[in-house]
C-alpha positions in Angstrom: -57.7 -27.6 62.1 -55.3 -30.2 63.8 -52.1 -29.7 65.3 -49.3 -30.5 63.0 -46.9 -32.1 65.9 -43.3 -31.2 64.8 -44.2 -27.9 63.7 -44.8 -27.0 67.3 -41.5 -28.4 68.0 -39.9 -26.3 65.0 -41.3 -23.0 66.4 -39.7 -23.4 69.8 -36.7 -24.3 68.7 -36.5 -21.3 66.0 -37.9 -18.9 68.8 -34.9 -20.1 70.9 -32.2 -19.8 68.4 -33.3 -15.9 67.6 -32.4 -15.4 71.1 -29.5 -17.3 70.7 -28.5 -15.3 66.8 -29.2 -12.0 69.5 -27.5 -13.0 73.0 -24.2 -13.9 70.1 -24.7 -10.2 68.7 -23.6 -8.5 72.6 -20.1 -10.8 71.1 -19.1 -9.0 68.1 -20.9 -5.6 67.9 -19.0 -2.6 67.2 -17.7 0.5 70.3 -21.6 2.3 70.0 -23.3 -0.9 69.2 -27.2 -1.5 71.1 -28.2 -5.0 72.1 -28.1 -5.8 68.2 -25.0 -5.4 66.3 -24.7 -2.3 64.2 -22.9 -1.7 60.8 -19.8 -2.2 62.6 -18.3 -5.0 64.3 -15.5 -6.1 66.3 -13.9 -9.3 67.7 -12.3 -9.2 71.2 -10.2 -12.4 71.2 -10.3 -15.9 69.2 -12.5 -17.0 72.0 -15.2 -14.9 70.6 -14.2 -15.1 67.0 -15.1 -19.1 67.3 -18.2 -19.6 70.1 -19.9 -16.0 68.1 -19.2 -18.2 64.7 -20.5 -21.2 66.3 -23.5 -20.3 68.1 -24.3 -17.1 65.9 -23.8 -19.3 62.7 -25.5 -22.1 63.7 -28.6 -20.5 64.8 -29.2 -18.0 61.3 -31.5 -20.8 60.1 -34.1 -19.5 62.6 -35.6 -16.8 60.4 -36.4 -19.4 57.9 -37.7 -21.7 59.3 -40.2 -19.4 61.0 -40.8 -18.4 57.1 -40.8 -22.5 56.1 -43.4 -23.1 59.1 -46.4 -20.4 57.9 -45.9 -21.3 54.4 -46.4 -24.8 55.3 -49.4 -24.2 57.1 -50.9 -21.8 55.4 -50.0 -22.1 51.7 -52.0 -22.2 49.6 -55.1 -20.8 51.1 -58.0 -22.9 52.2 -60.6 -23.8 49.4 -63.1 -21.2 49.4 -61.5 -18.6 51.5 -61.4 -15.4 50.0 -58.1 -12.9 49.6 -59.8 -10.6 52.0 -61.0 -13.3 54.8 -57.3 -14.8 54.7 -56.1 -10.9 55.1 -58.4 -10.6 57.7 -57.4 -13.7 59.8 -53.5 -12.7 59.2 -54.0 -9.4 60.4 -56.2 -9.6 63.4 -53.1 -12.4 64.5 -50.3 -10.2 63.7 -50.6 -6.9 63.8 -52.0 -5.9 67.0 -49.4 -7.5 69.3 -46.8 -5.4 66.4 -47.9 -2.4 66.7 -48.5 -2.4 70.7 -44.7 -3.4 70.9 -43.5 -0.7 68.2 -44.7 1.9 70.8 -43.5 0.1 73.6 -40.2 -0.2 72.0 -40.2 3.8 71.5 -41.3 4.6 74.9 -40.2 1.6 77.8 -36.4 2.6 77.0 -37.0 5.9 78.2 -37.1 4.6 82.1 -33.7 3.4 81.9 -32.3 5.8 80.0 -31.2 3.9 76.8 -33.2 6.5 74.2 -33.9 10.1 75.0 -37.6 11.9 74.4 -36.1 13.1 71.0 -35.6 9.5 69.8 -38.9 8.7 71.2 -41.0 11.2 69.5 -38.7 10.2 66.5 -39.9 6.3 66.6 -43.5 7.1 67.2 -43.9 9.6 64.2 -42.2 6.8 62.2 -44.1 4.1 63.6 -45.6 3.3 59.9 -42.9 3.7 58.2 -40.4 1.5 60.3 -39.3 -0.1 63.3 -37.7 1.4 66.4 -34.3 2.2 66.8 -33.9 -0.2 69.7 -36.2 -3.2 67.9 -34.0 -4.4 65.1 -35.7 -7.5 65.7 -39.0 -6.2 64.1 -37.5 -5.9 60.8 -38.6 -9.8 60.4 -42.2 -8.7 60.3 -42.4 -6.8 57.0 -41.2 -9.9 55.2 -43.2 -12.0 57.1 -46.3 -9.4 56.1 -44.8 -9.4 52.8 -45.7 -13.3 52.8 -48.5 -13.1 53.5 -49.6 -11.0 50.9 -48.4 -13.1 48.3 -50.4 -16.2 49.6 -53.3 -15.7 48.0 -51.5 -14.6 44.4 -49.7 -18.1 44.5 -52.0 -20.6 46.1 -53.9 -20.9 42.5 -50.7 -21.5 41.4 -49.5 -23.7 43.8 -53.0 -25.9 43.9 -52.4 -26.8 40.8 -48.4 -27.0 40.4 -47.1 -30.4 39.5 -43.7 -31.9 41.6 -41.6 -31.1 38.8 -42.9 -27.5 37.8 -42.7 -26.8 41.6 -38.7 -28.0 41.8 -38.0 -26.0 38.5 -38.7 -23.1 40.8 -36.9 -24.4 43.4 -34.0 -24.7 41.6 -34.3 -21.5 39.8 -34.8 -20.0 43.8 -31.4 -21.7 44.5 -29.6 -20.3 41.9 -30.4 -16.8 43.1 -29.3 -17.6 46.6 -25.5 -17.6 44.8 -26.0 -14.3 44.0 -24.4 -12.6 47.3 -21.0 -14.7 46.4 -21.7 -14.0 42.6 -21.8 -10.4 43.4 -18.9 -10.3 45.4 -16.8 -12.1 43.3 -17.7 -11.6 39.5 -18.9 -7.8 40.3 -22.7 -7.0 39.3 -24.1 -9.7 37.0 -27.4 -11.3 35.0 -28.5 -6.9 34.1 -27.3 -6.1 37.1 -25.8 -2.2 36.9 -26.6 0.8 38.9 -29.5 1.9 37.5 -31.4 -1.9 37.3 -31.0 -4.3 40.6 -33.2 -6.5 39.3 -31.2 -9.6 38.4 -32.7 -12.4 36.1 -33.8 -14.2 38.9 -34.9 -11.6 41.1 -38.2 -12.9 40.9 -37.3 -16.2 42.0 -35.3 -14.8 45.0 -36.5 -14.1 48.4 -38.1 -15.2 50.9 -40.8 -16.7 48.4 -38.4 -19.7 47.5 -38.9 -21.0 50.8 -42.7 -20.7 51.0 -42.4 -22.9 47.5 -40.4 -25.1 49.3 -42.4 -25.3 52.4 -45.5 -26.7 49.9 -43.1 -29.2 47.9 -42.5 -30.9 51.1 -45.4 -30.6 53.2 -47.4 -31.5 49.5 -44.8 -34.0 46.8 -41.9 -34.9 49.0 -42.7 -39.1 49.1 -39.7 -40.0 51.6 -39.7 -42.1 53.9 -38.8 -41.7 57.9 -35.2 -42.6 57.6 -34.8 -41.0 54.1 -35.7 -37.8 55.6 -33.0 -38.0 58.2 -30.3 -38.6 56.5 -30.6 -36.5 53.9 -31.5 -34.0 56.4 -28.6 -34.6 58.9 -26.4 -34.5 56.1 -27.9 -31.5 54.5 -28.1 -29.6 58.1 -24.5 -30.2 58.7 -23.0 -29.1 55.7 -25.4 -26.2 55.7 -24.1 -25.3 59.5 -20.3 -25.9 58.8 -20.3 -23.6 55.4 -22.0 -21.1 57.3 -19.8 -20.9 60.4 -17.4 -21.3 58.4 -18.2 -18.3 56.0 -17.8 -15.9 59.3 -14.5 -17.5 61.2 -12.8 -16.8 58.1 -13.1 -13.4 58.1 -13.4 -12.7 61.2 -10.2 -11.0 62.5 -9.7 -10.0 66.3 -8.9 -6.4 67.1 -10.3 -5.0 63.7 -13.1 -3.1 63.0 -15.0 -5.1 59.8 -17.7 -3.9 57.8 -21.3 -6.2 59.3 -22.4 -6.5 56.1 -18.8 -8.0 54.5 -18.4 -9.9 57.7 -22.2 -11.6 57.5 -22.0 -12.2 53.5 -22.9 -15.9 54.2 -24.9 -15.3 57.4 -27.5 -13.8 54.9 -31.2 -16.1 54.9 -31.2 -16.1 51.3 -27.9 -17.9 50.6 -27.5 -20.9 49.4 -25.7 -22.2 52.8 -28.4 -21.0 54.8 -31.1 -23.2 52.5 -29.3 -26.4 53.0 -28.9 -25.7 56.6 -32.6 -24.5 57.0 -33.9 -27.4 54.6 -32.0 -29.8 56.5 -33.3 -29.4 60.1 -36.7 -29.1 59.0 -36.7 -32.6 57.2 -35.5 -33.4 60.7 -37.9 -32.1 62.2 -40.5 -34.1 60.2 -39.2 -37.2 61.3 -40.7 -36.6 64.9 -44.1 -38.6 64.4 -46.0 -38.7 67.9 -49.6 -38.4 68.7 -50.2 -34.9 69.6 -47.7 -32.7 70.8 -46.5 -32.4 74.4 -48.6 -30.0 76.6 -45.4 -27.5 77.6 -43.8 -27.5 73.8 -47.2 -26.8 73.0 -48.0 -24.0 75.1 -44.3 -22.2 74.5 -45.6 -22.8 70.7 -48.5 -20.9 70.6 -46.7 -17.8 72.9 -44.2 -17.6 70.4 -45.1 -14.6 68.8 -45.3 -13.1 72.1 -41.8 -14.2 73.8 -40.0 -13.2 69.9 -42.0 -9.5 70.5 -40.7 -9.0 74.0 -37.2 -10.7 73.7 -35.1 -7.7 73.5 -36.6 -5.8 76.5 -35.1 -9.1 78.6 -31.7 -10.0 76.5 -30.6 -6.1 77.8 -30.4 -7.8 81.4 -29.0 -10.7 80.6 -26.5 -9.7 78.8 -25.3 -6.9 81.8 -25.0 -9.9 84.0 -23.3 -12.9 82.2 -20.7 -10.0 80.7 -20.4 -7.1 83.4 -22.0 -8.6 86.7 -21.3 -12.0 87.0 -18.9 -12.5 83.9 -19.0 -15.8 82.2 -16.4 -16.8 79.1 -18.0 -16.4 75.9 -18.5 -20.6 75.6 -21.1 -20.5 78.3 -22.1 -16.7 78.6 -23.8 -17.2 75.3 -26.1 -19.8 76.0 -27.0 -18.8 79.4 -28.0 -15.2 78.4 -30.1 -16.9 75.7 -31.8 -19.1 78.4 -32.3 -16.9 80.7 -33.7 -14.8 78.4 -36.3 -17.5 77.0 -37.2 -18.6 80.0 -38.3 -14.6 81.7 -39.9 -14.3 78.4 -42.1 -17.3 78.4 -43.1 -16.7 82.1 -44.0 -13.2 81.0 -46.1 -14.0 78.0 -47.5 -16.4 79.7 -49.0 -14.1 82.4 -50.0 -11.6 79.9 -51.7 -13.9 78.4 -54.2 -14.6 81.3 -55.0 -11.0 81.4 -58.2 -10.4 80.2 -57.6 -9.0 76.2 -53.8 -10.1 76.8 -54.2 -11.8 73.1 -54.1 -8.6 71.8 -50.9 -7.6 73.1 -48.9 -11.1 72.7 -50.8 -12.5 69.7 
């Protein structure tokens, strides 16, 4: 398959944003948090409030961008490809590195005292049930796998659906992304109650909406480059402003706050995050180069391994820029993210050169 140049740029950008998100989380986690924020949040001062809102809020497009890239490339399935052939290719690509890093996150932190033997054994015993204690970032693998499982199911419809039919689905998806706000302001709606969480738009909600959106952009969107850039920029700016503001307005320094409440606008399937993600993707689609620059392609190919390992490196650089050589928040967050990104690239590249390294870093 010929490489789609702008998708390589999206992958690199999204990979870096993941590290910005997790660097930021070290500035609003309540006491007792690990390298990622826990169920309670705490902002020490106004500077943390501002820069966490800005950096982390803008970067919340990272996860949906990865979903859109996967859907853009894989949905619908190639003609003649069976469901089982599709599953086999995806499993070989993502599962071996995923399980290897699950084991590493369950064991290696014992070496520097971040977990004890009991926690390690518990994590290992639950390896087929959920991600390890110190690998919260691996939550993303489960919705990604679910999207892969669903692509063969939805492919026949995508192959035949008209632009109007897909717009109808996307419209219902967009309406479903307002549910967090509707629940906060109006309580249970559209059939929700304590014995039923499956509201009227449940089956149009979640990451499946990004899959259909990606297909619509790929197949049905006929805007020229100028229109894609203008609409994309406007959508990105509006989405970013709403996402940043949703956190900032609630983040009161000096108070312990419930993270899910504070991050209501940072959920990946909210209307503001969709605007932010779709707008950014449209902007990247304006890149029209004959081929991907070698360095960008190299990072793009290694991005999966970099994502898997980045929490190992993140903790080191958090210690450096928060304790050893403390920087103000405005500089510390990008410094942590950049250093983590560079270390992950170098480490992943070295592992990829080892015979069999692809089974470790993809």
